[in-house]
N, C-alpha and C positions, 0 to 999 in steps of 0.2 A: 361582528364585525364593526356595528356601529362604535362600541366602546372601543374597539382596537383603534378606530379611524380616530376618535375624539382624543384618545391616550397620545397617539402621534404628534396630533396636530398640536396639542397643548404642552407636549413632555412632561405628562405626569401620568399615574398609574391610576385607573379605576379598578376598584375591587370587583369580584366575581361574585353576585348575588350577595354584596355585603360581607364578602369574606375579605380579609387582608391579603394582599399578593405577598406570597412569602419569598424569601431567596430562593432562586431556583437552581436546582443541580443540573446541566445540563450533558447529555450524553452526546460527545464529540461526534459518533459516526453514525446514529440513527436520527438523531433530532428529536428524541423523547428525552421530557425534562421532569422532574419531581421536586417537591419543595424538600428544602434543606432539612428542618426539624420544625415540628410544630404538633400541637395536640389537636388542631384542627383537621378534619378531613383533607387528605393531601390533594393537591392539584399540580398540572403539569401545562407547560405552554411547548406549541411548537410552531416555530415559526412558517408563514406561507407564504414570503416574499412582500409583494406589494400589499396582498390581501391582508397583512396584519398577522394575529396571533390568536392562536385557539387554546382554549382553556379546557382540561378535562379534570374529571373526579379522579380520585385515586382510584376507584375499581377499575378505571380502563387503564390503568398504568402497565405497560411493558417494558421491561428491561431490555438494553440491548447488549451488543459485545464492546460497547464505548469506554472512554476515558470520561471522567466526570469535571464538571467546571461549576463554580458557583458563580451566578450571577448577581447583580444588586436588584433590590427590590424593585417591582413594577416592572414594566414595559423595558427591559433592559435596551441599554444604547447599542449593545452589539446584537443583531440579531444570531440566533443560532447557524451556524454554519451548514445549513442543510444540503446545500448543493455539492458538498465535499461526498455526499454519500452517492450522487449521483457522477462525479469525478472517480470515485472510485470504480464505478461500475462503468464507466467507460474505458477506463484502464485496465479492467480485467477481461472487456470483449477484447480489445487491441491485443492482449496477451493469448487470449483464446485464439485468435483468428492469424496469429503468428504461429501458433504450434500445428492449425489445421490448415491453413490457407497459403501460407508463404510461397511456396512453390506455384500457385495458380495464379496470384494476382501481384502486382508490384506493390500496390498499397497495401496488402496484407503483410508483406515483407517488412515494415515498419511497425509490426506490434511490439516489438521488442522494447519499443520507448515509453510501453505502459508500465514497465518494471522503473523507469525512470520517474515518472510520474508517482508511483508507490514510494518510492525512496524519499523524495522532495517532501510528500505529504506526511510521510513516516516522522522524518525531521522537525517539520513543522510542529506537530501535535506534540511529539515525544519532547520537545524543548520546551516547548510553553509549560508542559506538565512539571517537567524537572525543576526551571526558574521561580515556576509561583509555588514550589514546596520546598525551597532552597531552607527555610528556617522550621520546617515541621521537625518536630523530634525524632518519629519514625519515618524519615524520608526514605530511607534505604529500605528498610523493610517493606513498608508500602508499596514503593514501586516495582520490587522487584517479585513480591507476591501477587500485585495484579496483573503485571508482565506475564507470570508464569499463569497465572489461571486464564489470560488470554490466548497465549500463543500454545502452550504446551499439551493441553488435553487432545486438541485435535491431531497435532502432530504426530504425538507419542501414540494414539488411537491407531494411526495409519501403521505405525511399524509393529504396534501389537498383532494386528491383523495379519501383517505380513508373516511373523511369525507363528502364527495359529495356525495358518493354511500352508506352513513349510512342508508338513508331511504328504500334502497334495501335490503343492507346486515344484516340488523337488528344485528348489531355487537354487542357480549355479553361482555362489558366491563365497566369499572368502572373509577373513577377519577385516580386511579393507574398507567392508561395507559400513564398520563401526564409525566410520567418519561421519555419515550424514546423521546416526541419530546422536552425535556428539556435535552436532551443526559445525562440522568443518567439511561436509562435503563438497561445497563449492571449489575445494581444492582437489578433489580427488583426481580429476583427470589430469592434472598438472605433476601430481607427486610420482605418477608410475608411466612416465612416457618412455623410460628404457624399456618397459616389457612390450614384447611383440604383440600385436594384434591391435582391436579396434581403440584406437584412444579413447572414445566414447562410451567404453563398455560399463565405466561406472557411474553413467546416467541414466542406467535402466538395468532392472531386475530381470533376469531371464528365467522363464520355466524350464523345467526338464524336459526330458522326451516325452513323457507321458502325456503332458498337458499339451505339449507342442503338437504332437503328432494329430491331434484331436482338431487343430486350426490346418494342417497341411504347412507348417513354417514355423519357426521360432518366434513364440509369443512373449512378448516384454509387458514389464510393470514399469511405464516411465515414471522417474523421480528426478530427472535432470531439472526440473524446475523449483525444486527445494533449494537450489542455490542462492535465490535471493533472500528467502527466511533465513537461510544462514549468515548471511551479510547483516540483516537487521538484527541477529540475535547477536552477533559479534559487536555490532554498534551499542546496543544496550548493554554490554557487559565494560564499555570503554568512558559512553558520554557521559553517564550519570555521576561518575566520580570527578569529571572535569567540570561540571556544572555546579555540584555543591561543594566542590573546594576552592572554585574561583567565584566568590561573591557578588563581585562587581560586573553588571552587566554590559558596561561599555568594553571590559576586558574580555567578557566572551563575543562578543561582536567582532571584537580585533580577532581573536582564533577562527571565527569562523570566517572572514576574510581571508585571512593570511592561508588556511588550510586549502580556499576555493582557489588562490591564486596560484598555490604550489603544485596544486594536484595536479594541471594540465603540463607543468614543466617536468614533473615526475615523470606522468606517461611519456612525454617527448623524450625524455633521457633513457627510459627504458625500451621505448621504440627502437632506438640506436643499439642498445648492449644486450637485447633478448635475441632468442632465436625467432626465428618467422614461424617456427610450428608454435612456440608458445603463443605469440601473439595471434595466431590463425585459429588457437581454440579458445579464443573470447578470456585472454588472461586480465586485459583489463577491466574488461566487463563484469567478472565475476568476483574479484577480488576486493575487501574493504579497503584496503591502501590505496586503491586505484578509483575508488567510486564513494568514499568517505565524502567527498565535495560534493555530492548529491544531496546527501542528508544533511549535511551542515549550511547547505544553500537553503533549505527549509527551514532550518533552526534560526538562521540568520532573519528570516523574514518574521519568525515569531517574536525575538526580542528585538527588532526594531519597533515592530507594532506594540510594544510594551514602554516604549520612551519618546522622546520628542521629535524621534525621527518618523514617527507613525505618517504624519500627513506626507511626509514627502516620499515614502514607500508607496502609500495609497496613490499618491498622482502620479507616480511612476508606471504603473502596472501596465497600463493600455501602451507607451511609448515602450516597455521594457517587451512586451508580446511582439510589438511590431518589428522593432530593431532586432531581438535574439531570432526571430524567423527569418527576416531578409538573410542576416548574417549566417545562418544555417544553412539557407537555400543557396546564397551565393558559396558558400565552401562547397557544397556538394557539387555545383557546377563548374567552379574552377579545378577541384579535384579529378572529376569522373569527365568532364566534357573537354575540359582544355587539357589536363595535365594526363588524361587518361590512367589514372590510378584505377587500382580494381576496388570494386563494389561489392563487399562481402557483410553486408549488415553491421552488426554489432561488432563484429571481429575486424572491420576496415581500420587499418591503422590510423588513417586521418580523421575519422570520427573517432576512436580512442584517444587521440591525443586534445583534439580541440573541439569536436563534435558533442561529446559527451557534457561538456559546460553549457553549450548554448541550448541543447536540448533539455536540461536542467534549470536554465534560465526561463526557457518556453514555460516549463512545467510551474515553477515559482509565480511567473505570472498571471497564469489560469487560476492558481490558488487564489492569488490576491483578488482577481476578478471575479472569483464563487465569492468570496467572503465581504464583496463590495455589495453592502443595501441595495435592492431594486436593479442589479445589473441585469443585462439581458442574458447573458450566459448563467448567470445563478438563476433565473426563473424557468431556464431549459434543464438545467441539470437537477432542479427540484422537482422534477417530472415525478410522481409517485413510483411508479414500474422501474424506474432507474435507480432511484433511492433504496426501493425493497432489495434490487440485485446487490447496490454499494452495502448493505447491511451485511449479506452473506458474502461479500467478497473474498474474504479470508478463504472460507470453506470451497469456494468456487476455483478460486485460483489452486487451493490443495489437490482437489479432486478432478479438475478438468482435463490435464495431460494423463493420468495414471493407466485408466484403460484406452487410450489412444487406439490400439490395436484391436482391442474387442468391438469398438465401434466402427472402426474401418473395416472390419470382417464381417460385421453384421450388417452393413451398409451395401457391401458387394454381394452379399448372399441375397438381399432384399432385391437390390435393384443394380444389375451390372453396368447397366447404362449408364444411370444416374447417380451413380455409387459417391460421388463427390459431395453434391448439395445434400445426399443424404447423410453421408459421414457428417457435414455439419448440423444438420438439424437432430441426429440421434444423439450426437457428442453434448451438443448444447443442450437439449431439454434432459438427458440422462444427469448430466451434471448438475441443473439447474435443481433437480428432484433430491439429487444426494444431498447437495450442499442445503436445501432448505430441512431436510429431514436430520440433517448434521448439526443445524444451527439449533434446531427445536428441541431436538434428544439429549443432544450432547454439550453443545458449547453455552447454551444460554442458562440452562439448570445450573452449570458451573460458575458461569458470569455473575449471578448473582452473589455468591459468596464473595464478591469485591467489594459488596457494600459494606463489609465488615472493616476494610480498610479506606472506607470513603473518607478518612480525614485527609487523605491526600488528593486536594482540589484546589484548583488554581482561578482566577478570574481573567475571563478572556477579555483581549483588549478590546478597548471600546471603539465602536465604528463612527 
Protein backbone atom coordinates (compact mmCIF):
# COMPACT_ATOMS: atom_id res chain seq x y z
CA UNK A 1 0.00 0.00 0.00
CA UNK A 2 2.90 2.37 0.80
CA UNK A 3 4.46 1.62 -2.59
CA UNK A 4 1.14 2.31 -4.34
CA UNK A 5 0.63 5.55 -2.41
CA UNK A 6 4.12 6.86 -3.20
CA UNK A 7 3.72 5.84 -6.86
CA UNK A 8 0.47 7.75 -7.21
CA UNK A 9 1.86 10.74 -5.30
CA UNK A 10 5.03 11.05 -7.37
CA UNK A 11 3.51 9.87 -10.65
CA UNK A 12 6.17 7.18 -11.14
CA UNK A 13 6.22 3.41 -10.93
CA UNK A 14 8.01 1.56 -8.14
CA UNK A 15 9.11 -2.00 -8.93
CA UNK A 16 7.81 -4.91 -6.91
CA UNK A 17 10.69 -6.35 -4.84
CA UNK A 18 13.18 -5.09 -7.41
CA UNK A 19 11.33 -6.44 -10.44
CA UNK A 20 10.61 -4.03 -13.27
CA UNK A 21 6.94 -3.34 -13.67
CA UNK A 22 5.97 -4.74 -17.05
CA UNK A 23 3.30 -3.59 -19.48
CA UNK A 24 0.08 -4.90 -18.09
CA UNK A 25 -2.47 -6.87 -20.10
CA UNK A 26 -5.78 -6.05 -18.53
CA UNK A 27 -9.01 -8.06 -18.46
CA UNK A 28 -11.80 -5.59 -19.03
CA UNK A 29 -14.43 -7.60 -17.19
CA UNK A 30 -12.77 -9.13 -14.17
CA UNK A 31 -9.97 -6.71 -13.38
CA UNK A 32 -7.28 -9.36 -13.54
CA UNK A 33 -4.07 -8.42 -15.32
CA UNK A 34 -0.97 -10.19 -16.46
CA UNK A 35 2.40 -9.08 -17.73
CA UNK A 36 2.40 -8.59 -21.48
CA UNK A 37 5.63 -10.44 -22.14
CA UNK A 38 8.82 -11.17 -20.24
CA UNK A 39 11.07 -13.98 -19.13
CA UNK A 40 10.64 -12.80 -15.55
CA UNK A 41 7.97 -14.27 -13.28
CA UNK A 42 4.64 -12.86 -14.31
CA UNK A 43 2.85 -10.26 -12.24
CA UNK A 44 -0.60 -8.77 -12.45
CA UNK A 45 -2.12 -5.69 -10.91
CA UNK A 46 -5.64 -5.20 -9.70
CA UNK A 47 -7.08 -1.78 -9.08
CA UNK A 48 -8.50 -1.30 -5.62
CA UNK A 49 -9.91 2.19 -6.07
CA UNK A 50 -8.56 4.72 -3.58
CA UNK A 51 -6.49 1.99 -1.99
CA UNK A 52 -4.17 1.84 -4.99
CA UNK A 53 -2.92 -1.23 -6.81
CA UNK A 54 -2.15 -4.78 -5.72
CA UNK A 55 0.52 -6.91 -7.36
CA UNK A 56 0.45 -10.69 -7.50
CA UNK A 57 2.87 -13.29 -8.77
CA UNK A 58 2.19 -15.47 -11.77
CA UNK A 59 1.26 -18.41 -9.55
CA UNK A 60 -1.81 -16.51 -8.42
CA UNK A 61 -2.94 -15.56 -11.92
CA UNK A 62 -6.49 -16.39 -12.95
CA UNK A 63 -7.98 -15.71 -16.35
CA UNK A 64 -11.41 -14.23 -16.81
CA UNK A 65 -13.82 -13.93 -19.70
CA UNK A 66 -12.66 -10.46 -20.53
CA UNK A 67 -11.19 -8.71 -23.49
CA UNK A 68 -7.55 -7.73 -23.07
CA UNK A 69 -6.02 -4.25 -22.93
CA UNK A 70 -2.36 -3.23 -22.84
CA UNK A 71 -1.48 -0.61 -20.29
CA UNK A 72 1.61 1.57 -20.11
CA UNK A 73 4.40 0.48 -17.75
CA UNK A 74 4.16 1.21 -14.08
CA UNK A 75 1.03 2.34 -12.34
CA UNK A 76 -1.24 3.13 -15.28
CA UNK A 77 -2.75 6.53 -15.69
CA UNK A 78 -6.11 4.86 -16.24
CA UNK A 79 -7.19 2.53 -13.47
CA UNK A 80 -8.71 -0.72 -14.62
CA UNK A 81 -12.45 -0.38 -14.78
CA UNK A 82 -13.15 -2.80 -11.95
CA UNK A 83 -16.46 -1.09 -11.23
CA UNK A 84 -17.80 -2.22 -14.59
CA UNK A 85 -17.94 -5.75 -13.19
CA UNK A 86 -20.19 -4.42 -10.46
CA UNK A 87 -22.26 -2.56 -13.03
CA UNK A 88 -22.77 -5.81 -14.92
CA UNK A 89 -23.91 -7.42 -11.70
CA UNK A 90 -26.45 -4.65 -11.12
CA UNK A 91 -27.70 -5.02 -14.70
CA UNK A 92 -28.19 -8.78 -14.46
CA UNK A 93 -29.89 -8.45 -11.06
CA UNK A 94 -32.30 -5.94 -12.60
CA UNK A 95 -33.15 -8.34 -15.41
CA UNK A 96 -33.58 -11.17 -12.90
CA UNK A 97 -36.14 -9.23 -10.88
CA UNK A 98 -37.88 -8.15 -14.06
CA UNK A 99 -38.57 -11.78 -14.94
CA UNK A 100 -39.36 -12.95 -11.43
CA UNK A 101 -40.94 -9.95 -9.79
CA UNK A 102 -42.37 -7.49 -12.32
CA UNK A 103 -45.91 -8.39 -11.26
CA UNK A 104 -45.18 -7.95 -7.56
CA UNK A 105 -43.43 -4.58 -7.32
CA UNK A 106 -43.45 -1.44 -9.45
CA UNK A 107 -39.69 -1.05 -9.16
CA UNK A 108 -39.06 -4.58 -10.43
CA UNK A 109 -41.10 -3.72 -13.49
CA UNK A 110 -38.23 -1.47 -14.61
CA UNK A 111 -35.75 -4.32 -14.57
CA UNK A 112 -35.78 -4.49 -18.37
CA UNK A 113 -33.59 -1.37 -18.39
CA UNK A 114 -30.75 -3.64 -17.26
CA UNK A 115 -30.52 -4.78 -20.87
CA UNK A 116 -29.86 -1.17 -21.90
CA UNK A 117 -26.95 -1.14 -19.46
CA UNK A 118 -25.59 -4.25 -21.15
CA UNK A 119 -26.04 -2.76 -24.62
CA UNK A 120 -24.30 0.53 -23.85
CA UNK A 121 -21.52 -1.27 -21.99
CA UNK A 122 -21.00 -3.72 -24.86
CA UNK A 123 -20.81 -0.87 -27.35
CA UNK A 124 -18.30 0.92 -25.12
CA UNK A 125 -15.95 -2.06 -24.75
CA UNK A 126 -16.29 -3.52 -28.24
CA UNK A 127 -15.78 -0.19 -29.98
CA UNK A 128 -12.65 0.42 -27.92
CA UNK A 129 -11.30 -2.99 -28.86
CA UNK A 130 -12.06 -2.48 -32.54
CA UNK A 131 -10.67 1.04 -32.76
CA UNK A 132 -7.45 0.13 -30.96
CA UNK A 133 -6.87 -2.84 -33.26
CA UNK A 134 -7.62 -1.01 -36.52
CA UNK A 135 -4.09 -1.45 -37.85
CA UNK A 136 -3.51 -5.03 -36.73
CA UNK A 137 -2.81 -7.47 -39.56
CA UNK A 138 -5.21 -10.17 -38.37
CA UNK A 139 -7.77 -7.86 -36.83
CA UNK A 140 -10.86 -9.55 -38.31
CA UNK A 141 -9.64 -13.02 -37.49
CA UNK A 142 -8.62 -12.13 -33.96
CA UNK A 143 -11.81 -10.26 -33.17
CA UNK A 144 -14.21 -12.92 -34.39
CA UNK A 145 -12.28 -15.83 -32.92
CA UNK A 146 -12.13 -14.12 -29.55
CA UNK A 147 -15.83 -13.25 -29.70
CA UNK A 148 -16.65 -16.81 -30.75
CA UNK A 149 -14.71 -18.27 -27.83
CA UNK A 150 -16.51 -15.94 -25.46
CA UNK A 151 -20.08 -16.21 -26.69
CA UNK A 152 -20.67 -19.41 -28.62
CA UNK A 153 -19.62 -22.15 -26.16
CA UNK A 154 -22.20 -21.33 -23.51
CA UNK A 155 -24.95 -20.39 -25.96
CA UNK A 156 -24.64 -23.53 -28.03
CA UNK A 157 -24.07 -25.67 -24.95
CA UNK A 158 -27.65 -24.83 -23.96
CA UNK A 159 -28.93 -25.84 -27.39
CA UNK A 160 -26.93 -29.06 -27.37
CA UNK A 161 -28.50 -29.96 -24.01
CA UNK A 162 -31.93 -29.15 -25.45
CA UNK A 163 -31.29 -31.57 -28.32
CA UNK A 164 -29.88 -34.28 -26.07
CA UNK A 165 -32.90 -34.31 -23.77
CA UNK A 166 -35.37 -34.18 -26.66
CA UNK A 167 -36.26 -37.92 -26.35
CA UNK A 168 -37.33 -37.29 -22.76
CA UNK A 169 -38.70 -33.77 -23.12
CA UNK A 170 -40.81 -34.44 -26.25
CA UNK A 171 -40.47 -30.81 -27.27
CA UNK A 172 -43.40 -29.24 -29.11
CA UNK A 173 -41.38 -27.46 -31.76
CA UNK A 174 -40.75 -27.17 -35.48
CA UNK A 175 -38.19 -25.83 -37.92
CA UNK A 176 -38.93 -22.25 -36.91
CA UNK A 177 -36.99 -22.77 -33.70
CA UNK A 178 -33.83 -22.76 -35.82
CA UNK A 179 -34.05 -18.96 -35.70
CA UNK A 180 -32.67 -19.02 -32.16
CA UNK A 181 -29.46 -21.00 -32.78
CA UNK A 182 -28.95 -18.79 -35.86
CA UNK A 183 -29.12 -15.68 -33.65
CA UNK A 184 -32.31 -14.39 -35.24
CA UNK A 185 -34.68 -15.48 -32.51
CA UNK A 186 -35.30 -11.89 -31.49
CA UNK A 187 -37.55 -11.60 -34.56
CA UNK A 188 -39.31 -14.95 -34.07
CA UNK A 189 -42.44 -13.59 -32.43
CA UNK A 190 -42.87 -11.03 -35.24
CA UNK A 191 -42.38 -13.36 -38.22
CA UNK A 192 -45.40 -15.55 -37.52
CA UNK A 193 -48.08 -13.17 -36.31
CA UNK A 194 -50.52 -14.52 -38.90
CA UNK A 195 -50.57 -17.91 -37.20
CA UNK A 196 -53.24 -18.51 -34.56
CA UNK A 197 -52.24 -19.16 -30.98
CA UNK A 198 -50.03 -17.54 -28.39
CA UNK A 199 -47.85 -14.91 -30.13
CA UNK A 200 -45.23 -15.39 -27.41
CA UNK A 201 -44.95 -19.16 -27.95
CA UNK A 202 -41.61 -18.72 -29.69
CA UNK A 203 -40.13 -17.34 -26.47
CA UNK A 204 -40.32 -20.71 -24.77
CA UNK A 205 -39.93 -24.40 -25.46
CA UNK A 206 -42.87 -26.48 -24.29
CA UNK A 207 -42.31 -29.93 -22.86
CA UNK A 208 -44.47 -32.74 -24.14
CA UNK A 209 -47.33 -34.40 -22.27
CA UNK A 210 -45.21 -36.97 -20.31
CA UNK A 211 -43.09 -34.28 -18.68
CA UNK A 212 -45.86 -31.74 -18.24
CA UNK A 213 -48.12 -34.32 -16.60
CA UNK A 214 -45.61 -34.76 -13.80
CA UNK A 215 -45.93 -31.06 -12.95
CA UNK A 216 -49.66 -31.03 -13.54
CA UNK A 217 -49.52 -28.23 -16.10
CA UNK A 218 -47.63 -27.38 -19.31
CA UNK A 219 -43.98 -27.01 -18.38
CA UNK A 220 -41.70 -24.65 -20.31
CA UNK A 221 -38.06 -23.87 -20.88
CA UNK A 222 -37.90 -20.09 -21.26
CA UNK A 223 -35.54 -18.82 -23.95
CA UNK A 224 -37.10 -15.44 -24.72
CA UNK A 225 -34.35 -13.54 -22.92
CA UNK A 226 -31.90 -14.81 -25.54
CA UNK A 227 -33.19 -12.02 -27.77
CA UNK A 228 -30.61 -9.55 -26.42
CA UNK A 229 -27.80 -12.00 -27.25
CA UNK A 230 -29.14 -12.10 -30.80
CA UNK A 231 -29.12 -8.30 -31.04
CA UNK A 232 -25.53 -8.09 -29.82
CA UNK A 233 -24.36 -10.84 -32.16
CA UNK A 234 -25.96 -9.06 -35.12
CA UNK A 235 -24.15 -5.90 -34.03
CA UNK A 236 -20.84 -7.80 -33.92
CA UNK A 237 -21.37 -8.86 -37.52
CA UNK A 238 -21.78 -5.27 -38.73
CA UNK A 239 -19.85 -2.84 -36.56
CA UNK A 240 -16.33 -4.31 -36.99
CA UNK A 241 -16.51 -3.75 -40.75
CA UNK A 242 -17.51 -0.12 -40.19
CA UNK A 243 -14.73 0.59 -37.68
CA UNK A 244 -12.07 -1.19 -39.71
CA UNK A 245 -13.08 0.47 -42.98
CA UNK A 246 -13.40 3.96 -41.51
CA UNK A 247 -10.00 4.68 -39.96
CA UNK A 248 -10.66 8.27 -38.87
CA UNK A 249 -11.89 8.54 -35.31
CA UNK A 250 -13.71 11.79 -36.03
CA UNK A 251 -15.73 10.13 -38.80
CA UNK A 252 -16.67 7.27 -36.51
CA UNK A 253 -17.84 9.77 -33.91
CA UNK A 254 -20.03 11.45 -36.51
CA UNK A 255 -21.51 8.07 -37.45
CA UNK A 256 -22.32 7.30 -33.81
CA UNK A 257 -23.93 10.70 -33.30
CA UNK A 258 -25.91 10.53 -36.54
CA UNK A 259 -27.29 7.07 -35.78
CA UNK A 260 -28.11 8.03 -32.18
CA UNK A 261 -30.10 11.02 -33.47
CA UNK A 262 -31.80 9.17 -36.32
CA UNK A 263 -32.88 6.14 -34.27
CA UNK A 264 -35.53 7.98 -32.21
CA UNK A 265 -36.80 9.56 -35.43
CA UNK A 266 -37.00 6.12 -37.05
CA UNK A 267 -38.88 4.74 -34.06
CA UNK A 268 -41.22 7.71 -34.17
CA UNK A 269 -42.00 7.13 -37.86
CA UNK A 270 -42.49 3.40 -37.34
CA UNK A 271 -44.79 4.04 -34.38
CA UNK A 272 -47.17 5.73 -36.81
CA UNK A 273 -46.96 3.20 -39.61
CA UNK A 274 -46.80 -0.14 -37.78
CA UNK A 275 -49.68 -2.01 -36.22
CA UNK A 276 -50.34 -1.69 -32.47
CA UNK A 277 -49.88 -5.45 -32.20
CA UNK A 278 -46.28 -5.26 -33.38
CA UNK A 279 -45.52 -2.30 -31.14
CA UNK A 280 -47.15 -3.97 -28.16
CA UNK A 281 -44.94 -7.02 -28.62
CA UNK A 282 -41.78 -4.94 -28.09
CA UNK A 283 -40.64 -4.64 -31.68
CA UNK A 284 -38.66 -1.49 -30.89
CA UNK A 285 -37.09 -3.12 -27.85
CA UNK A 286 -35.98 -6.33 -29.55
CA UNK A 287 -34.71 -5.42 -33.00
CA UNK A 288 -31.22 -4.22 -33.89
CA UNK A 289 -32.25 -1.37 -36.26
CA UNK A 290 -34.26 0.26 -33.46
CA UNK A 291 -31.75 -0.49 -30.67
CA UNK A 292 -28.43 0.11 -32.37
CA UNK A 293 -28.29 3.61 -30.87
CA UNK A 294 -27.78 2.05 -27.42
CA UNK A 295 -24.70 0.22 -28.63
CA UNK A 296 -23.35 3.23 -30.51
CA UNK A 297 -23.84 5.58 -27.57
CA UNK A 298 -21.45 3.30 -25.74
CA UNK A 299 -19.17 3.37 -28.77
CA UNK A 300 -19.32 7.16 -28.83
CA UNK A 301 -17.97 7.30 -25.27
CA UNK A 302 -15.11 4.96 -26.13
CA UNK A 303 -14.12 7.04 -29.16
CA UNK A 304 -14.32 10.37 -27.34
CA UNK A 305 -12.15 9.08 -24.52
CA UNK A 306 -9.45 8.41 -27.10
CA UNK A 307 -9.21 11.98 -28.34
CA UNK A 308 -9.25 15.64 -27.34
CA UNK A 309 -12.92 15.32 -26.32
CA UNK A 310 -11.91 13.21 -23.34
CA UNK A 311 -11.86 15.99 -20.75
CA UNK A 312 -15.19 17.37 -21.91
CA UNK A 313 -16.81 13.94 -21.77
CA UNK A 314 -15.43 13.18 -18.33
CA UNK A 315 -16.55 16.52 -16.93
CA UNK A 316 -20.01 16.05 -18.43
CA UNK A 317 -20.65 12.67 -16.77
CA UNK A 318 -22.60 14.00 -13.78
CA UNK A 319 -24.54 16.72 -15.63
CA UNK A 320 -25.44 14.05 -18.18
CA UNK A 321 -26.61 11.66 -15.46
CA UNK A 322 -28.71 14.32 -13.74
CA UNK A 323 -30.16 15.81 -16.94
CA UNK A 324 -31.07 12.49 -18.59
CA UNK A 325 -32.62 11.19 -15.36
CA UNK A 326 -34.71 14.32 -14.88
CA UNK A 327 -35.83 14.30 -18.51
CA UNK A 328 -36.90 10.66 -18.30
CA UNK A 329 -38.87 11.24 -15.09
CA UNK A 330 -40.48 14.28 -16.71
CA UNK A 331 -41.31 12.20 -19.79
CA UNK A 332 -42.92 9.54 -17.60
CA UNK A 333 -45.00 12.06 -15.63
CA UNK A 334 -46.16 13.90 -18.74
CA UNK A 335 -47.08 10.76 -20.68
CA UNK A 336 -48.61 8.70 -17.87
CA UNK A 337 -49.96 11.22 -15.39
CA UNK A 338 -50.94 14.12 -17.65
CA UNK A 339 -51.63 12.59 -21.06
CA UNK A 340 -52.83 9.27 -19.55
CA UNK A 341 -50.92 7.23 -22.11
CA UNK A 342 -50.67 3.50 -21.36
CA UNK A 343 -47.62 2.30 -19.49
CA UNK A 344 -46.60 -1.19 -20.56
CA UNK A 345 -42.93 -1.27 -19.70
CA UNK A 346 -40.59 -1.54 -22.66
CA UNK A 347 -43.58 -1.95 -24.98
CA UNK A 348 -44.88 1.54 -24.16
CA UNK A 349 -44.89 3.56 -27.35
CA UNK A 350 -43.62 6.75 -25.73
CA UNK A 351 -40.74 4.85 -24.14
CA UNK A 352 -39.94 3.22 -27.46
CA UNK A 353 -39.74 6.55 -29.26
CA UNK A 354 -37.99 8.79 -26.74
CA UNK A 355 -37.42 6.83 -23.55
CA UNK A 356 -34.81 4.40 -24.85
CA UNK A 357 -32.45 7.24 -25.77
CA UNK A 358 -32.75 8.83 -22.33
CA UNK A 359 -32.23 5.49 -20.58
CA UNK A 360 -29.15 4.87 -22.72
CA UNK A 361 -27.84 8.32 -21.81
CA UNK A 362 -28.23 7.43 -18.13
CA UNK A 363 -26.34 4.18 -18.76
CA UNK A 364 -23.56 6.09 -20.53
CA UNK A 365 -23.27 8.50 -17.62
CA UNK A 366 -23.09 5.59 -15.17
CA UNK A 367 -20.27 4.04 -17.17
CA UNK A 368 -18.35 7.32 -17.19
CA UNK A 369 -18.84 7.62 -13.44
CA UNK A 370 -17.68 4.03 -12.92
CA UNK A 371 -14.43 4.55 -14.80
CA UNK A 372 -13.70 7.88 -13.11
CA UNK A 373 -10.84 7.32 -10.62
CA UNK A 374 -11.94 7.43 -6.99
CA UNK A 375 -15.62 8.15 -7.67
CA UNK A 376 -18.12 7.11 -5.03
CA UNK A 377 -20.05 4.92 -7.47
CA UNK A 378 -16.84 3.25 -8.56
CA UNK A 379 -16.03 2.39 -4.95
CA UNK A 380 -19.47 0.89 -4.36
CA UNK A 381 -19.51 -1.17 -7.54
CA UNK A 382 -15.99 -2.43 -6.84
CA UNK A 383 -17.37 -4.43 -3.92
CA UNK A 384 -15.99 -7.95 -4.32
CA UNK A 385 -19.33 -9.85 -4.22
CA UNK A 386 -20.71 -7.60 -6.94
CA UNK A 387 -17.59 -8.01 -9.03
CA UNK A 388 -17.73 -11.78 -8.60
CA UNK A 389 -21.28 -11.81 -9.93
CA UNK A 390 -20.25 -9.47 -12.75
CA UNK A 391 -17.55 -11.90 -13.89
CA UNK A 392 -20.15 -14.68 -14.36
CA UNK A 393 -22.92 -12.33 -15.47
CA UNK A 394 -23.07 -13.78 -18.99
CA UNK A 395 -23.80 -17.26 -17.67
CA UNK A 396 -26.16 -15.89 -15.02
CA UNK A 397 -28.12 -14.09 -17.73
CA UNK A 398 -28.30 -17.14 -19.98
CA UNK A 399 -29.42 -19.52 -17.23
CA UNK A 400 -31.57 -17.35 -14.99
CA UNK A 401 -34.94 -17.70 -16.75
CA UNK A 402 -34.55 -21.11 -18.40
CA UNK A 403 -35.95 -23.04 -15.42
CA UNK A 404 -38.47 -20.44 -14.31
CA UNK A 405 -41.32 -22.96 -14.14
CA UNK A 406 -39.21 -25.44 -12.20
CA UNK A 407 -38.15 -22.89 -9.58
CA UNK A 408 -41.70 -21.63 -9.21
CA UNK A 409 -43.17 -25.12 -8.90
CA UNK A 410 -40.54 -26.13 -6.34
CA UNK A 411 -41.24 -23.03 -4.25
CA UNK A 412 -44.99 -23.71 -4.28
CA UNK A 413 -44.40 -27.28 -3.17
CA UNK A 414 -42.07 -26.26 -0.34
CA UNK A 415 -44.12 -23.36 0.97
CA UNK A 416 -47.40 -22.44 -0.73
CA UNK A 417 -47.89 -19.55 1.68
CA UNK A 418 -44.53 -17.93 0.91
CA UNK A 419 -44.17 -19.16 -2.63
CA UNK A 420 -43.04 -15.82 -4.09
CA UNK A 421 -40.07 -15.09 -1.79
CA UNK A 422 -39.11 -18.77 -1.98
CA UNK A 423 -39.19 -18.56 -5.77
CA UNK A 424 -36.82 -15.58 -5.70
CA UNK A 425 -34.48 -17.31 -3.28
CA UNK A 426 -34.44 -20.65 -5.08
CA UNK A 427 -34.15 -19.10 -8.54
CA UNK A 428 -31.32 -16.76 -7.59
CA UNK A 429 -29.40 -19.39 -5.66
CA UNK A 430 -29.91 -22.04 -8.33
CA UNK A 431 -28.88 -19.70 -11.12
CA UNK A 432 -25.82 -18.51 -9.20
CA UNK A 433 -24.71 -22.09 -8.63
CA UNK A 434 -25.23 -23.16 -12.24
CA UNK A 435 -23.54 -20.02 -13.61
CA UNK A 436 -20.54 -20.49 -11.32
CA UNK A 437 -20.09 -24.13 -12.32
CA UNK A 438 -20.57 -23.22 -15.97
CA UNK A 439 -17.93 -20.51 -15.78
CA UNK A 440 -15.36 -22.73 -14.10
CA UNK A 441 -15.97 -25.93 -16.05
CA UNK A 442 -17.03 -24.67 -19.48
CA UNK A 443 -16.37 -21.00 -20.12
CA UNK A 444 -13.08 -20.30 -18.40
CA UNK A 445 -11.14 -23.26 -19.87
CA UNK A 446 -12.18 -22.19 -23.35
CA UNK A 447 -11.44 -18.55 -22.64
CA UNK A 448 -7.80 -19.43 -22.12
CA UNK A 449 -7.62 -20.21 -25.80
CA UNK A 450 -8.12 -16.50 -26.43
CA UNK A 451 -4.52 -15.99 -25.33
CA UNK A 452 -3.44 -17.38 -28.69
CA UNK A 453 -5.03 -14.32 -30.24
CA UNK A 454 -3.87 -11.82 -27.65
CA UNK A 455 -2.26 -9.72 -30.38
CA UNK A 456 -5.57 -7.90 -30.60
CA UNK A 457 -5.12 -5.56 -27.70
CA UNK A 458 -5.66 -1.88 -27.26
CA UNK A 459 -4.53 0.94 -25.02
CA UNK A 460 -7.26 2.09 -22.68
CA UNK A 461 -7.91 5.83 -22.65
CA UNK A 462 -6.01 7.68 -19.90
CA UNK A 463 -7.87 8.94 -16.87
